[in-house]
N, C-alpha and C positions, 0 to 999 in steps of 0.2 A: 564441690559446686557445679553448678549449671554449667552447659556449654554455651557459649553464644551463638546460636542459628542468624542467619544468615538470608533474605531475598534476593536472587540478585535481579536485576531489570535492565534487558537491552532497546536502547532508543527513549533512554527517560529524562530527557529531558525539554519536552515538549508535548502536548496532546494527550494523546491517551495515558503515552509511557508516563510521562508528568504523572497524568493520576493514577496511576496505581502505586507511584512511588508514594504520593501522597496518600490514598488509601490502605497502602501496608502500614508504614509509619504511624499515622493513627492508632492501628491496630498495637501499638505496640510491635513492631518487627525492625530488623540491625534493616538496613540495606546496602549491596555491592549494588553502584549506578554507573549506567555506561551509557558514553555517548559520544560524539564527533567531534574535533576539536575541533574549538573555539563558541560552543554553547553555554557554556558560563553552569554547566554541572555542577563543579566543583560549590557554586555558588547555590543552588539550592539542593546543596546537600548540605549545607549546612542549614541553610535557613529547614529543612525539615528535623536535625537534628537540635537545633533549640528550640523547637514550634510543638513534637511532639516527644523529648527528650529520647531518643534511639542514635545509636553507632550510626552514620554512615561514610559509608565508602565510598569513592569517586574516581573513576575511569574516564581520560579521552585515548579512545579511540575511531578505529576506521576498520571494522568488522570486513571489510569487503576489499581487502590490501592481502597478498601473502603474505602467511604467516601469524597474521594479526590477531590472529581467530586462540591460537598458539599459544603464543607471546601475552595474550593476558590468562589463559586459563590458569599458565603459569604463576603470576601472582596473584594468584586469590585461590587456588587450587585445596591449601590447605585448610582456608575456612571452614566451617561445619556450612555447606548452602543445604538451608531446607525449601528453598522453594525456589525453585528457574522459570523465571517470564522472557520468555522471546516472544520481543514485541517490538522492535526494529524492522522498519519494510518500506518499502519504498516502488512510488506506483509512479503514472501520469498520459498522458491521454495522446496520443498522435496516433497517424498512417502507418504502418508496418513499415513499409519502404522509409520513411524517414526516420527511423528508428535507428542509432549509427551503434555499433560493436560495443561502441562505450557502455551506451544506455544500458545496451542489451547483455552487458555481462553486471553492472551495479544490481540491476535488480534481483539479478539469477544468483550474486553470490551472496547475496544482504538477504534476498525470502528464501531462500533454500540450501546452500553451503553453510554459511553461516549458524545459523539458527542448526541443522546437522549438525553439523562441528563442534557445537557449543555443547550440545546435550550429550554428546555420546563421550567428551572430554573430563564432561562437569559428571555424570552416570556415577563412577567411583565413587566423590562427595556426597553425591545424594542420600548412595544406596547406604552409607555410615549412620546417616539418621532412622530414627524409629517410624517414623513416618516423612516420608517428601513428596515435593509436589514439581508436577511441571505444568506450564501451561502455555501454549504457543498460540499464536493471535494470528488468525488467518482472516476470514474478510465474508462477507453475504456475498464478494463478488465469486467467492469459490465454488459456486453451485451451476455456475453454466458458464456456455464461452462469454466472450466479451471482445464484437471487433472494436478495432483503435483501443482497444489495451487489453492486447493478444497475452499480452508476456505477464502482466500483472494475473490475470484469474486465474494463469492454468499456475504458477507460481504459488497464489494458495491453497490452489487446489491439492499442490504439492502437500503440503504443511499441515491441508485436512488428509489426508490419506497416510502421509507420514503418522500423524499423531496415532490418530485411531490405531493403526499398525503398531508402532510400539509398544499404547494403552495394551491392548491382548499381551502382546510377549511379555511386558512388566509384574502382569495380575498376579498377586500373591508376592507381591517382592517389598513390599511398604510404598512403592513408587504410583500414586500417582500422575497419569496423565491428561492432560484433558485440551482441547483446541476451543477457541472461540469466535464467534466469525461475528463481526461488529458491522454494523450497516453502516448509513454516513454522519459525520461526526464532523459539528463544526471545531474546528482543531485551529484555524486563523482565517484571515480574512478572504485571502482567497478562495481558501475549501469553501467559504460559508456565502459569497458570491453563487459561485459553481449551484449551490445546492440551491441555493435560492430563486432558480432557473428554472427551475424543471417543477414539472406537477404537482401536485396535493397529495396526491396517495403516495409518490416518493419521497416528497418533502415530508410527509407523516409518518415515516420509520428512522427519520435523522432522530438523535437521542446526545445529550451534551457527552464529552470524556466522561465527567466526574461519574454521570449516570451510569455511563458504558462500565469505567471502572469498579465501583461497588458492588455491582453486577458480576466480573469477573472474578473479583476478590473473594466474595458473596460462594457463590456457585461452585467453585473451584472449592474452596475447603470442604465446600460438606459432595465431596467423591463425585459431582456431573462430569461428564469425561465430554460434553456437549455439549458444547453452550453459545445460545443466541438470545442476546438481549435485546428485548423488548418483544411488547406480543404485535406489533405489527413486524417485526420482521422475522417471526413468530409463524408469523399467516403468509407473508411472503414465500418464507422455506415451505410452508405447506403447496401455498402455490405455483412454486417451482415443479414439483412434482407434475403441477397436471397439463401445466400448459408444456406443450410443445416445443423442444429447438428451436426448430426454423421458427416459428411464429415468434420467438422468446429476441435472435438474431436480428428478426426485420425491423421489431419495436425499439432492441437497441439503437441500431443502424441509425435509425434517424434522428434519434435521440443525441447520439454522442457528434454524427457531425453536424448538430444545431448546438451543441455546446461548442465543439471546438470554430465552428464560423464563431458564437458571439464571445469568446475569449481572443479571438483574432483584432 
């Protein structure tokens, strides 16, 4: 009898995480979905199960809390995890002097520690499969420093470096490690409002979360280790390799200062 395999997605209740869950269910993959308490992840799981005929297990957990990752893994370690998608992430825009220790901790603990620890603890389950996949969601922001978003791009640069290093280490093991770098996505009204304030060039790099999810899963299953969704984002990535960092910082400082002023 064929063993049931599962795809685990963190941050699955909204935005890209929800669309990744939908795309995987559409492909017939059973799901393990994790989200913060109070985000109605059970309702989403039931809907996907009924719509696509897949098995869905849902969990409410705050992965930034001490011991939460370990407790979560204990609940699912016996499952046959075929795909791990570390999607949960957090960011924000504010002067660094106004960033509280709690604000800093949540970004670092979720974007970096939870991702690394969950990956490490689930490697034994992934290695049980003939073929398994890890998809870490980084960001286009990871390709350079950004004023007023100092912590977020740095944390996503860590995700990129960690993913590429781990991928090289696991070559030949049957586990493919991919890292995706989405640009802006209109995931809610506030994000949409901020995106629409930017110039035409920046707006042209945005894609819907559903489109990004389709690209990510398609390229993941093709064993692509670096995923940059959308032609404009690929062009932006190439441009970032040419434009010197000092010039990018001047441009970004002005743009993000204006964004903060308009949001006040």
